[in-house]
C-alpha positions in Angstrom: 0.0 0.0 0.0 1.2 3.5 -0.8 2.2 5.9 1.9 -0.7 8.1 1.2 -3.1 5.2 1.6 -1.6 4.4 5.0 -1.8 8.0 6.0 -5.5 8.1 5.1 -6.2 5.0 7.2 -4.4 6.4 10.2 -6.1 9.8 9.8 -9.6 8.2 9.6 -9.1 5.9 12.6 -7.7 8.8 14.6 -10.7 11.0 13.7 -13.1 8.2 14.7 -11.4 7.7 18.0 -11.2 11.5 18.5 -14.9 11.8 18.1 -16.1 8.8 20.1 -13.8 8.4 23.1 -14.3 11.9 24.7 -18.1 11.6 24.1 -18.3 8.2 25.9 -16.1 9.4 28.8 -18.1 12.6 29.3 -21.4 10.7 29.2 -20.4 7.9 31.5 -18.6 9.8 34.2 -20.5 11.2 37.2 -20.0 14.9 38.0 -17.7 13.9 40.9 -15.6 11.6 38.8 -15.5 14.3 36.1 -14.3 16.9 38.6 -11.6 14.5 39.9 -10.4 13.7 36.4 -10.3 17.4 35.5 -8.3 18.2 38.7 -5.9 15.5 37.7 -5.4 16.8 34.2 -5.3 20.5 35.0 -1.5 20.6 35.3 -1.6 22.4 38.6 -4.1 25.0 37.5 -2.3 25.9 34.3 -5.4 25.4 32.2 -9.1 25.6 33.1 -10.6 22.3 34.2 -12.8 21.8 31.1 -10.0 22.7 28.7 -7.5 20.5 30.4 -9.8 17.4 30.3 -10.6 18.0 26.6 -6.9 18.3 25.8 -6.2 15.1 27.7 -9.0 13.2 26.1 -8.0 14.4 22.7 -4.4 13.3 23.2 -5.4 9.9 24.6 -7.8 9.4 21.7 -5.2 10.1 19.1 -2.7 7.8 20.8 -5.3 5.0 21.0 -6.2 5.4 17.4 -2.6 5.1 16.2 -2.1 2.2 18.6 -5.2 0.4 17.2 -4.0 0.7 13.6 -0.5 -0.4 14.6 -1.8 -3.5 16.5 -4.3 -4.4 13.8 -1.5 -4.2 11.2 0.7 -6.5 13.3 -2.1 -9.0 13.9 -3.0 -9.1 10.2 0.6 -9.6 9.1 1.0 -12.4 11.6 -2.2 -14.2 10.5 -1.4 -13.8 6.8 2.0 -15.3 7.3 0.7 -18.3 9.2 -1.8 -19.1 6.4 0.6 -18.8 3.5 
């Protein structure tokens, strides 16, 4: 596969993770848990609580998206080698 095709796959997976993970976290957490998480991610009050949690969830979503594509690629290569 060309580099541009790989980049498109990574980009699409990251976008999907970026849109779904923060939404799930925000909907599932109780207000007390949300406050504790925002205090944890606020970097000592450097950012506002809501901004810090959104930045944290965005970074985690991007990392999980890249990791998911990487692991899927490794599993696919391993399975395709064992069959052939």
